[in-house]
KEMIGU-146836 format. One record per atom (N, C-alpha, C): residue in three letters; y, x negated, z; atom name; residue number from 1. Coordinates in pm, 1 decimal, always signed. Example, Ala and Ser with C-alpha at 12.3 -4.5 7.8 and 13.67 -1.06 7.14 Angstrom:
   residuo          Y          X          Z   atomo   num
       Ala     -569.0    -1319.0     +780.0       N     1
       Ala     -450.0    -1230.0     +780.0      CA     1
       Ala     -330.0    -1320.0     +780.0       C     1
       Ser     -225.0    -1285.0     +708.0       N     2
       Ser     -106.0    -1367.0     +714.0      CA     2
       Ser       +3.0    -1290.0     +787.0       C     2
! end
This chain:
   residuo          Y          X          Z   atomo   num
       Met    +1134.5     +250.8    -1464.0       N     1
       Met    +1076.8     +119.0    -1453.4      CA     1
       Met    +1117.1      +58.9    -1319.5       C     1
       Tyr    +1030.5      -23.3    -1268.4       N     2
       Tyr    +1065.0      -98.9    -1149.2      CA     2
       Tyr    +1011.1     -239.6    -1164.5       C     2
       Glu    +1062.8     -330.5    -1082.4       N     3
       Glu    +1026.2     -470.9    -1095.1      CA     3
       Glu     +951.7     -514.7     -970.5       C     3
       Asn     +848.6     -594.3     -990.1       N     4
       Asn     +771.2     -648.0     -879.9      CA     4
       Asn     +742.1     -794.0     -909.5       C     4
       Lys     +810.4     -884.4     -841.9       N     5
       Lys     +792.1    -1028.9     -858.8      CA     5
       Lys     +804.5    -1071.0    -1004.2       C     5
       Gly     +913.3    -1026.7    -1068.1       N     6
       Gly     +941.0    -1068.2    -1204.9      CA     6
       Gly     +868.8     -988.6    -1312.1       C     6
       Lys     +784.9     -894.7    -1273.0       N     7
       Lys     +713.7     -812.8    -1370.6      CA     7
       Lys     +767.8     -670.8    -1365.1       C     7
       Thr     +786.3     -610.4    -1480.0       N     8
       Thr     +830.8     -471.4    -1484.0      CA     8
       Thr     +711.6     -380.7    -1509.1       C     8
       His     +717.5     -263.8    -1450.2       N     9
       His     +610.5     -165.7    -1463.3      CA     9
       His     +672.2      -32.6    -1503.0       C     9
       Gln     +616.7      +30.1    -1602.6       N    10
       Gln     +666.2     +159.2    -1647.7      CA    10
       Gln     +605.6     +269.9    -1562.8       C    10
       Ile     +689.8     +364.7    -1525.4       N    11
       Ile     +644.2     +481.3    -1449.9      CA    11
       Ile     +655.9     +602.1    -1541.5       C    11
       Asn     +545.3     +669.0    -1566.0       N    12
       Asn     +544.2     +786.0    -1653.5      CA    12
       Asn     +558.1     +913.6    -1571.1       C    12
       Phe     +644.5    +1003.3    -1617.6       N    13
       Phe     +664.9    +1131.5    -1551.5      CA    13
       Phe     +617.8    +1242.5    -1644.2       C    13
       Asp     +541.8    +1336.0    -1587.6       N    14
       Asp     +502.8    +1451.5    -1667.4      CA    14
       Asp     +614.7    +1555.8    -1661.4       C    14
       Lys     +602.5    +1660.2    -1742.3       N    15
       Lys     +708.3    +1761.5    -1751.4      CA    15
       Lys     +732.0    +1831.3    -1618.1       C    15
       Asn     +626.8    +1854.4    -1541.4       N    16
       Asn     +639.8    +1919.6    -1411.6      CA    16
       Asn     +723.7    +1834.6    -1316.1       C    16
       Arg     +697.9    +1705.2    -1311.4       N    17
       Arg     +772.1    +1614.8    -1223.2      CA    17
       Arg     +918.7    +1606.6    -1265.3       C    17
       Ile     +944.2    +1601.8    -1393.7       N    18
       Ile    +1082.0    +1597.1    -1443.5      CA    18
       Ile    +1156.1    +1723.8    -1402.9       C    18
       Gln    +1090.4    +1838.7    -1414.1       N    19
       Gln    +1153.2    +1965.0    -1376.0      CA    19
       Gln    +1184.2    +1966.8    -1226.4       C    19
       Gln    +1095.0    +1913.3    -1143.7       N    20
       Gln    +1119.9    +1906.4     -999.9      CA    20
       Gln    +1242.2    +1819.4     -970.0       C    20
       Val    +1253.8    +1707.4    -1038.1       N    21
       Val    +1368.1    +1617.9    -1018.6      CA    21
       Val    +1497.6    +1687.3    -1059.0       C    21
       Val    +1496.3    +1758.1    -1169.8       N    22
       Val    +1615.8    +1828.3    -1217.1      CA    22
       Val    +1656.7    +1936.7    -1117.1       C    22
       Ile    +1560.9    +2009.3    -1062.1       N    23
       Ile    +1591.1    +2113.5     -963.3      CA    23
       Ile    +1655.2    +2052.4     -838.9       C    23
       Ile    +1599.2    +1943.8     -791.5       N    24
       Ile    +1654.9    +1876.9     -673.6      CA    24
       Ile    +1794.1    +1822.4     -704.0       C    24
       Arg    +1810.9    +1762.8     -821.0       N    25
       Arg    +1942.8    +1712.1     -860.6      CA    25
       Arg    +2046.1    +1823.9     -863.6       C    25
       Asp    +2009.2    +1937.2     -922.1       N    26
       Asp    +2101.6    +2050.2     -930.6      CA    26
       Asp    +2137.9    +2103.3     -792.0       C    26
       Lys    +2042.0    +2105.2     -701.0       N    27
       Lys    +2068.9    +2149.5     -563.8      CA    27
       Lys    +2167.0    +2054.5     -495.5       C    27
       Ile    +2147.5    +1925.5     -512.0       N    28
       Ile    +2238.1    +1826.9     -452.4      CA    28
       Ile    +2378.5    +1842.7     -509.0       C    28
       Leu    +2390.0    +1856.3     -639.7       N    29
       Leu    +2521.5    +1872.6     -702.1      CA    29
       Leu    +2589.0    +2001.0     -655.6       C    29
       Ser    +2512.0    +2107.5     -641.9       N    30
       Ser    +2566.6    +2233.9     -593.5      CA    30
       Ser    +2617.7    +2219.6     -450.4       C    30
       Asp    +2539.7    +2153.2     -366.0       N    31
       Asp    +2581.6    +2132.1     -227.2      CA    31
       Asp    +2709.6    +2049.5     -220.8       C    31
       Leu    +2720.9    +1949.7     -306.6       N    32
       Leu    +2842.3    +1868.0     -309.5      CA    32
       Leu    +2961.6    +1949.2     -356.6       C    32
       Asp    +2942.3    +2030.4     -459.5       N    33
       Asp    +3051.9    +2113.2     -511.4      CA    33
       Asp    +3100.2    +2214.6     -408.2       C    33
       Asn    +3007.9    +2266.7     -328.2       N    34
       Asn    +3042.3    +2368.0     -228.7      CA    34
       Asn    +3075.9    +2307.8      -92.5       C    34
       Ser    +3079.5    +2176.3      -84.7       N    35
       Ser    +3107.0    +2105.4      +41.1      CA    35
       Ser    +3012.2    +2149.8     +151.9       C    35
       Tyr    +2888.4    +2171.0     +117.2       N    36
       Tyr    +2786.8    +2215.0     +211.9      CA    36
       Tyr    +2728.3    +2094.6     +283.7       C    36
       Met    +2722.3    +2102.2     +416.1       N    37
       Met    +2659.3    +1997.1     +495.3      CA    37
       Met    +2522.3    +2046.5     +540.5       C    37
       Pro    +2417.8    +1966.8     +526.0       N    38
       Pro    +2285.9    +2008.5     +574.3      CA    38
       Pro    +2286.3    +2017.7     +726.9       C    38
       Asp    +2196.0    +2097.7     +781.4       N    39
       Asp    +2184.8    +2109.1     +926.4      CA    39
       Asp    +2152.5    +1973.6     +986.8       C    39
       Ser    +2212.6    +1946.9    +1100.1       N    40
       Ser    +2190.9    +1820.2    +1168.7      CA    40
       Ser    +2101.6    +1842.9    +1290.1       C    40
       Pro    +1997.9    +1761.9    +1307.3       N    41
       Pro    +1913.0    +1775.4    +1425.2      CA    41
       Pro    +1973.7    +1707.2    +1547.9       C    41
       Ala    +2090.7    +1646.1    +1532.0       N    42
       Ala    +2152.2    +1572.1    +1641.5      CA    42
       Ala    +2202.0    +1666.2    +1750.8       C    42
       Thr    +2200.3    +1616.3    +1872.3       N    43
       Thr    +2254.7    +1690.3    +1986.0      CA    43
       Thr    +2400.8    +1651.4    +2003.6       C    43
       Pro    +2479.5    +1732.2    +2074.3       N    44
       Pro    +2619.8    +1695.3    +2097.6      CA    44
       Pro    +2635.0    +1557.4    +2162.3       C    44
       Ala    +2541.1    +1520.1    +2248.9       N    45
       Ala    +2547.9    +1388.1    +2312.3      CA    45
       Ala    +2530.5    +1277.1    +2208.8       C    45
       Gln    +2443.4    +1298.8    +2112.8       N    46
       Gln    +2424.3    +1199.0    +2007.7      CA    46
       Gln    +2546.5    +1190.2    +1918.3       C    46
       Cys    +2609.4    +1304.2    +1892.8       N    47
       Cys    +2725.9    +1306.0    +1804.3      CA    47
       Cys    +2842.3    +1226.8    +1861.7       C    47
       Thr    +2857.8    +1226.4    +1993.5       N    48
       Thr    +2970.0    +1152.6    +2052.1      CA    48
       Thr    +2954.5    +1002.9    +2032.7       C    48
       Gln    +2833.8     +955.5    +2010.1       N    49
       Gln    +2808.3     +813.3    +1991.0      CA    49
       Gln    +2795.6     +774.0    +1843.8       C    49
       Cys    +2806.0     +870.9    +1755.2       N    50
       Cys    +2779.0     +846.5    +1613.6      CA    50
       Cys    +2899.5     +785.7    +1543.0       C    50
       Glu    +2874.1     +685.3    +1459.8       N    51
       Glu    +2982.3     +620.8    +1385.2      CA    51
       Glu    +3033.5     +708.0    +1270.8       C    51
       Tyr    +2961.4     +813.8    +1235.4       N    52
       Tyr    +3002.8     +901.3    +1125.9      CA    52
       Tyr    +3071.8    +1028.1    +1175.5       C    52
       Leu    +3103.5    +1036.0    +1303.6       N    53
       Leu    +3161.3    +1157.1    +1360.7      CA    53
       Leu    +3287.7    +1200.3    +1287.4       C    53
       Asn    +3372.7    +1106.8    +1249.5       N    54
       Asn    +3496.3    +1141.4    +1178.8      CA    54
       Asn    +3468.4    +1203.7    +1042.4       C    54
       His    +3357.3    +1169.2     +981.3       N    55
       His    +3324.0    +1221.3     +848.8      CA    55
       His    +3243.8    +1350.3     +857.3       C    55
       Cys    +3170.4    +1367.3     +963.4       N    56
       Cys    +3078.1    +1479.5     +974.9      CA    56
       Cys    +3144.7    +1599.8    +1041.0       C    56
       Asn    +3170.3    +1588.2    +1170.0       N    57
       Asn    +3230.4    +1695.9    +1249.0      CA    57
       Asn    +3166.6    +1831.7    +1222.4       C    57
       Asp    +3034.6    +1836.2    +1211.6       N    58
       Asp    +2966.3    +1963.8    +1190.3      CA    58
       Asp    +2920.1    +2025.3    +1321.9       C    58
       Arg    +2964.8    +1973.4    +1431.2       N    59
       Arg    +2926.7    +2024.8    +1563.5      CA    59
       Arg    +3040.6    +2100.5    +1624.6       C    59
! end
């Protein structure tokens, strides 16, 4: 459900969509468990200016 100007609207999901969400959720949880970082498109120059450098350090 979501709200729009005080009104709630129900969102219906079919079985296929639910399965897609579960697959994506499982992939995210697996990546977190394995401490896997996704590839970063950033260049080394961008990384030196990034506020998340201390947390990322994938370069």
